[in-house]
TILUMPA-635043 format. One line per 2 residues: for each residue x negated, y negated, z negated of C-alpha. Coordinates in steps of 0.05 Angstrom, whole numbers. Layout:
BEGIN
X/Y/Z ~ ... $
***
This chain:
BEGIN
186/578/-826 ~ 173/612/-893 $
127/676/-893 ~ 139/743/-915 $
78/757/-949 ~ 100/820/-977 $
131/854/-910 ~ 65/826/-881 $
16/854/-927 ~ 56/924/-940 $
61/925/-857 ~ -19/920/-851 $
-47/951/-909 ~ -4/1004/-889 $
-19/1013/-819 ~ -97/1006/-831 $
-86/1066/-871 ~ -51/1110/-828 $
-95/1081/-771 ~ -163/1105/-808 $
-129/1169/-828 ~ -113/1184/-751 $
-184/1168/-735 ~ -208/1224/-796 $
-156/1266/-770 ~ -163/1268/-697 $
-242/1269/-714 ~ -232/1340/-748 $
-191/1362/-697 ~ -248/1354/-644 $
-300/1377/-686 ~ -256/1448/-701 $
-250/1454/-627 ~ -325/1445/-614 $
-329/1501/-655 ~ -368/1455/-716 $
-433/1457/-682 ~ -445/1383/-692 $
-511/1392/-733 ~ -537/1447/-681 $
-523/1404/-617 ~ -572/1347/-659 $
-618/1397/-679 ~ -628/1424/-604 $
-615/1372/-558 ~ -665/1312/-599 $
-725/1334/-567 ~ -739/1266/-547 $
-709/1207/-554 ~ -669/1208/-491 $
-639/1268/-507 ~ -628/1240/-581 $
-593/1187/-552 ~ -547/1233/-509 $
-534/1282/-572 ~ -512/1218/-620 $
-467/1204/-557 ~ -432/1275/-550 $
-434/1283/-640 ~ -397/1214/-640 $
-342/1225/-592 ~ -328/1293/-626 $
-321/1265/-697 ~ -294/1200/-671 $
-342/1166/-725 ~ -416/1128/-708 $
-420/1123/-786 ~ -405/1194/-798 $
-467/1218/-735 ~ -509/1168/-767 $
-496/1198/-841 ~ -512/1269/-809 $
-576/1243/-773 ~ -596/1217/-842 $
-595/1280/-878 ~ -634/1312/-817 $
-686/1271/-820 ~ -678/1275/-899 $
-696/1351/-888 ~ -740/1352/-835 $
-703/1370/-774 ~ -718/1311/-741 $
-768/1261/-731 ~ -758/1183/-743 $
-769/1172/-669 ~ -716/1218/-650 $
-664/1192/-705 ~ -674/1120/-675 $
-647/1153/-604 ~ -584/1185/-640 $
-571/1117/-679 ~ -576/1087/-603 $
-523/1130/-575 ~ -478/1140/-632 $
-471/1069/-633 ~ -446/1075/-553 $
-406/1135/-580 ~ -361/1091/-632 $
-340/1052/-561 ~ -291/1111/-544 $
-236/1089/-592 ~ -231/1019/-570 $
-226/1045/-491 ~ -168/1096/-526 $
-142/1035/-554 ~ -148/994/-498 $
-90/1049/-460 ~ -37/1007/-494 $
14/1068/-511 ~ 32/1052/-577 $
105/1054/-550 ~ 84/1130/-546 $
59/1139/-623 ~ 120/1175/-652 $
137/1224/-601 ~ 52/1235/-598 $
62/1251/-675 ~ 121/1291/-661 $
79/1340/-615 ~ 19/1335/-663 $
65/1362/-728 ~ 105/1412/-681 $
39/1449/-655 ~ 9/1443/-739 $
76/1468/-761 ~ 102/1526/-710 $
41/1554/-682 ~ -5/1596/-726 $
-62/1604/-668 ~ -121/1565/-699 $
-142/1529/-627 ~ -69/1504/-622 $
-72/1485/-692 ~ -136/1446/-669 $
-108/1409/-605 ~ -43/1391/-661 $
-90/1360/-701 ~ -123/1325/-647 $
-49/1293/-621 ~ -21/1276/-689 $
-88/1243/-706 ~ -78/1210/-635 $
-8/1186/-649 ~ -25/1160/-718 $
-79/1123/-693 ~ -28/1083/-649 $
21/1078/-704 ~ -23/1048/-748 $
-43/994/-697 ~ 27/988/-680 $
46/968/-759 ~ -16/931/-761 $
-2/887/-706 ~ 69/883/-731 $
47/852/-800 ~ -7/811/-763 $
42/772/-721 ~ 64/719/-771 $
-6/693/-772 ~ 9/647/-706 $
44/605/-746 ~ -2/601/-808 $
-49/534/-796 ~ -102/561/-842 $
-106/623/-799 ~ -107/574/-735 $
-163/530/-768 ~ -206/585/-781 $
-211/623/-713 ~ -224/549/-685 $
-281/545/-742 ~ -306/610/-715 $
-304/589/-640 ~ -347/536/-653 $
-391/573/-704 ~ -411/634/-684 $
-451/660/-738 ~ -382/649/-786 $
-348/701/-741 ~ -415/755/-748 $
-402/742/-820 ~ -324/755/-832 $
-335/818/-774 ~ -392/841/-823 $
-361/838/-891 ~ -290/862/-866 $
-316/922/-833 ~ -364/925/-904 $
-294/931/-943 ~ -261/983/-890 $
-321/1022/-872 ~ -300/1037/-807 $
-320/993/-743 ~ -260/1025/-707 $
-216/1002/-753 ~ -244/928/-748 $
-256/931/-674 ~ -183/955/-665 $
-151/901/-707 ~ -197/851/-664 $
-158/878/-601 ~ -90/869/-633 $
-110/803/-648 ~ -136/778/-589 $
-75/819/-555 ~ -24/773/-589 $
-66/711/-570 ~ -85/702/-644 $
-157/694/-626 ~ -194/667/-570 $
-252/703/-540 ~ -299/651/-563 $
-278/672/-637 ~ -276/751/-622 $
-340/765/-594 ~ -380/741/-650 $
-333/784/-695 ~ -344/838/-650 $
-421/832/-667 ~ -407/830/-741 $
-365/896/-730 ~ -429/930/-711 $
-471/901/-768 ~ -416/922/-818 $
-415/992/-789 ~ -486/1012/-822 $
-462/1003/-891 ~ -447/1083/-894 $
-507/1103/-877 ~ -540/1054/-922 $
-497/1086/-970 ~ -521/1146/-956 $
-595/1138/-959 ~ -590/1112/-1035 $
-635/1157/-1066 ~ -659/1204/-1008 $
-718/1203/-977 ~ -763/1151/-945 $
-747/1171/-879 ~ -677/1181/-895 $
-679/1107/-921 ~ -719/1091/-860 $
-669/1124/-816 ~ -613/1087/-845 $
-651/1014/-842 ~ -662/1033/-764 $
-596/1025/-747 ~ -584/959/-786 $
-644/929/-746 ~ -615/955/-683 $
-551/915/-692 ~ -584/855/-722 $
-633/855/-660 ~ -577/864/-617 $
-534/813/-646 ~ -591/757/-645 $
-606/773/-573 ~ -522/767/-562 $
-517/698/-596 ~ -570/676/-556 $
-541/688/-491 ~ -469/686/-517 $
-444/630/-468 ~ -466/680/-409 $
-445/749/-441 ~ -381/712/-448 $
-368/691/-373 ~ -384/750/-361 $
-330/790/-401 ~ -278/748/-371 $
-304/757/-303 ~ -298/828/-318 $
-227/818/-346 ~ -210/787/-279 $
-235/833/-235 ~ -220/898/-268 $
-151/874/-279 ~ -151/886/-358 $
-113/873/-408 ~ -134/838/-474 $
-148/899/-511 ~ -191/934/-457 $
-219/869/-449 ~ -250/872/-519 $
-269/950/-514 ~ -307/925/-449 $
-342/878/-494 ~ -347/920/-549 $
-380/975/-491 ~ -427/926/-462 $
-453/904/-530 ~ -474/978/-541 $
-497/997/-478 ~ -547/940/-463 $
-570/939/-537 ~ -593/1008/-534 $
-614/986/-460 ~ -651/932/-480 $
-683/970/-541 ~ -693/1037/-519 $
-767/1026/-491 ~ -783/999/-562 $
-776/1057/-604 ~ -833/1069/-633 $
-839/998/-646 ~ -770/997/-693 $
-806/1060/-723 ~ -865/1027/-744 $
-833/964/-774 ~ -788/1010/-808 $
-849/1045/-839 ~ -881/977/-860 $
-809/947/-892 ~ -795/1024/-924 $
-868/1036/-936 ~ -893/1107/-982 $
-906/1171/-960 ~ -856/1220/-945 $
-854/1298/-974 ~ -817/1322/-910 $
-792/1394/-911 ~ -804/1415/-835 $
-753/1462/-821 ~ -770/1488/-753 $
-818/1548/-739 ~ -877/1526/-717 $
-910/1589/-692 ~ -858/1630/-656 $
-870/1623/-581 ~ -827/1672/-539 $
-880/1671/-483 ~ -914/1722/-526 $
-865/1773/-536 ~ -876/1788/-464 $
-946/1778/-455 ~ -976/1808/-523 $
-936/1840/-575 ~ -989/1844/-611 $
-1001/1772/-612 ~ -923/1759/-624 $
-930/1790/-691 ~ -990/1753/-708 $
-950/1691/-697 ~ -891/1711/-735 $
-935/1733/-793 ~ -964/1659/-790 $
-887/1638/-793 ~ -880/1688/-853 $
-935/1655/-889 ~ -906/1589/-891 $
-846/1613/-913 ~ -880/1642/-969 $
-912/1567/-980 ~ -845/1550/-989 $
-818/1598/-1039 ~ -876/1579/-1083 $
-862/1502/-1072 ~ -791/1516/-1088 $
-800/1553/-1153 ~ -855/1498/-1175 $
-791/1439/-1161 ~ -737/1491/-1189 $
-790/1485/-1256 ~ -800/1421/-1267 $
-717/1409/-1250 ~ -711/1447/-1312 $
-770/1417/-1351 ~ -744/1340/-1328 $
-679/1343/-1304 ~ -693/1293/-1249 $
-646/1308/-1189 ~ -705/1289/-1145 $
-736/1359/-1160 ~ -662/1394/-1140 $
-652/1362/-1089 ~ -732/1382/-1055 $
-703/1449/-1082 ~ -648/1452/-1048 $
-682/1432/-991 ~ -734/1481/-988 $
-690/1538/-996 ~ -650/1509/-930 $
-706/1510/-892 ~ -733/1587/-922 $
-656/1608/-898 ~ -675/1573/-827 $
-738/1605/-816 ~ -708/1676/-848 $
-656/1664/-785 ~ -717/1647/-733 $
-767/1697/-749 ~ -714/1756/-762 $
-687/1738/-688 ~ -765/1733/-666 $
-784/1802/-698 ~ -722/1837/-668 $
-742/1814/-597 ~ -805/1840/-613 $
-775/1908/-627 ~ -749/1903/-553 $
-821/1917/-528 ~ -862/1974/-522 $
-896/1978/-592 ~ -961/2017/-616 $
-954/2062/-678 ~ -987/2011/-722 $
-960/1947/-686 ~ -894/1985/-702 $
-913/1998/-777 ~ -938/1922/-785 $
-867/1904/-757 ~ -836/1939/-808 $
-870/1911/-862 ~ -854/1837/-835 $
-783/1844/-830 ~ -784/1879/-901 $
-831/1821/-926 ~ -777/1761/-890 $
-723/1791/-928 ~ -761/1784/-997 $
-774/1715/-988 ~ -716/1691/-966 $
-682/1729/-1032 ~ -741/1694/-1078 $
-705/1627/-1050 ~ -626/1650/-1062 $
-655/1661/-1132 ~ -695/1600/-1147 $
-622/1570/-1123 ~ -593/1606/-1176 $
-633/1576/-1226 ~ -614/1505/-1199 $
-543/1523/-1214 ~ -553/1545/-1279 $
-592/1484/-1304 ~ -532/1450/-1266 $
-484/1483/-1313 ~ -530/1471/-1372 $
-528/1391/-1356 ~ -443/1391/-1343 $
-435/1426/-1396 ~ -481/1391/-1441 $
-515/1457/-1459 ~ -568/1450/-1509 $
-630/1497/-1501 ~ -677/1497/-1564 $
-753/1478/-1553 ~ -778/1548/-1570 $
-727/1572/-1511 ~ -755/1516/-1465 $
-830/1549/-1474 ~ -816/1617/-1462 $
-781/1590/-1401 ~ -847/1556/-1384 $
-899/1609/-1394 ~ -850/1650/-1356 $
-844/1614/-1302 ~ -919/1602/-1294 $
-925/1678/-1290 ~ -873/1681/-1237 $
-903/1622/-1193 ~ -977/1651/-1200 $
-953/1725/-1183 ~ -913/1698/-1119 $
-974/1657/-1101 ~ -1020/1711/-1103 $
-965/1758/-1065 ~ -971/1710/-1006 $
-1047/1708/-1006 ~ -1052/1784/-1001 $
-1011/1788/-945 ~ -1048/1730/-917 $
-1119/1755/-934 ~ -1097/1833/-926 $
-1129/1833/-996 ~ -1118/1900/-1033 $
-1144/1877/-1094 ~ -1100/1817/-1102 $
-1036/1866/-1083 ~ -1057/1908/-1141 $
-1064/1848/-1192 ~ -997/1820/-1164 $
-967/1899/-1186 ~ -997/1887/-1248 $
-976/1817/-1261 ~ -902/1842/-1240 $
-911/1894/-1300 ~ -924/1829/-1353 $
-863/1797/-1324 ~ -812/1855/-1329 $
-847/1858/-1406 ~ -840/1788/-1425 $
-770/1793/-1402 ~ -753/1842/-1440 $
-790/1814/-1503 ~ -758/1740/-1486 $
-684/1779/-1482 ~ -706/1804/-1555 $
-732/1738/-1581 ~ -666/1703/-1558 $
-618/1760/-1591 ~ -649/1736/-1660 $
-641/1665/-1641 ~ -570/1689/-1634 $
-559/1717/-1699 ~ -597/1661/-1733 $
-546/1605/-1702 ~ -613/1563/-1672 $
-567/1568/-1610 ~ -496/1570/-1580 $
-478/1628/-1529 ~ -466/1577/-1465 $
-546/1569/-1481 ~ -553/1647/-1484 $
-520/1662/-1421 ~ -561/1603/-1383 $
-630/1634/-1417 ~ -609/1707/-1399 $
-595/1689/-1328 ~ -660/1647/-1312 $
-706/1703/-1339 ~ -663/1752/-1297 $
-672/1717/-1243 ~ -748/1709/-1255 $
-750/1780/-1264 ~ -722/1794/-1199 $
-770/1739/-1166 ~ -824/1785/-1197 $
-798/1850/-1161 ~ -797/1815/-1094 $
-877/1791/-1102 ~ -884/1857/-1117 $
-852/1885/-1061 ~ -890/1839/-1011 $
-957/1866/-1042 ~ -937/1943/-1034 $
-932/1932/-964 ~ -998/1899/-963 $
-1019/1963/-997 ~ -977/2005/-952 $
-939/2033/-1008 ~ -869/2056/-979 $
***
């Protein structure tokens, strides 16, 4: 029989595209209906590795992508929201959560895919309510998933008459490593284990592949899905690269264990198929679930060992920015508001040190144009924003208690100081964006202008540093020095503006360069204003 290769290829690739779109669209709908609080789930519920496993499962079920959860986790580790050990738990949970898609596919409702698509489209186009639209998105994605599978299935049917394909499946049955490699490579190409396992379910369902060949391909699918996290970690922090390496290591160890016990595992899956009267698609879903749950149970007690291994594999010191507040214990609010205010002050000092570090990284980015400095500054700005929120909430809680006169005054000063430090973060973020604008538009700033900016940056960083130290030590002399330096910053800003106008008149720099230069010194001048506000709070000046 002659094969219509064009039809096969078009149906398979078109079906794969619709399937991938369906998973993504359904995941987006689930995410919206969940209130888009995925980062909060991972941040709050990863207090220990076990909770991390549960959080990883929940988030992966919500977004229908273990790769998405792992990429999110890599970002949180890089940002300091999560330790490597907590991340390992989340990654394990993500591997379990991703099996839900295979179980959904196991309920063979492909015949109803078009009506489901119609319902989803109806809800999307004829209702304005956001919740109804989210449900419509879930339904449309769900229908697209099954419609894509039906198309892929139709495209793969003629393969049973192809001798080369039959030989390949026979080779995979006798050589499990070949199956693992094929599963890995295909998932790396598609970048979705859900899609490749869906294809495997269809192949097994049509009798195009037997259980001996299917299980090693399943292991390879689990290894291949780690590529997304690996790509996300390129150029990221050491901690992020370690988290991605853990994902790879976890699946490699699991595959090795299951290849060793493959005959036993195969018998167990066939036993489940017989006892539970499973259809072929659901059999693969149970095999996928068994692999990931068992792999997690085996490796969970060795999370600390995995962390040590990846630390050895990827050496280097990681400069983490710790987002989470260290000193804001709610117990002090009721027991001793005075101590609670002291704790809030300690956290504000941490926030102030972040502001100084952020300014230093911004200055380095301006000078070197290296992305590692802008990434670090953005990370620090995120940390400042997070601490601003947490400290403000803590101070609001303190205000509901009975405070003495001096305590009330201190409370007011701390509230103002938090706001000033947060604004410093906003201003150095503005400067980073200006440098990015300079790079993307190839704006050239003269060496004289760069020297001027360097001088003003140094003075501003020193002023902010001294204002934070004055707050820490309650040093009035240092606070007065900050006020003097802020005067110098104001004078310097006016002087540099005049120099810049002369450069423009002489044609030394372009109008675009002028915009960048003036905006940077304006932001530095505003940072000086916020530094003096902190100093005036120390001095008790209204």
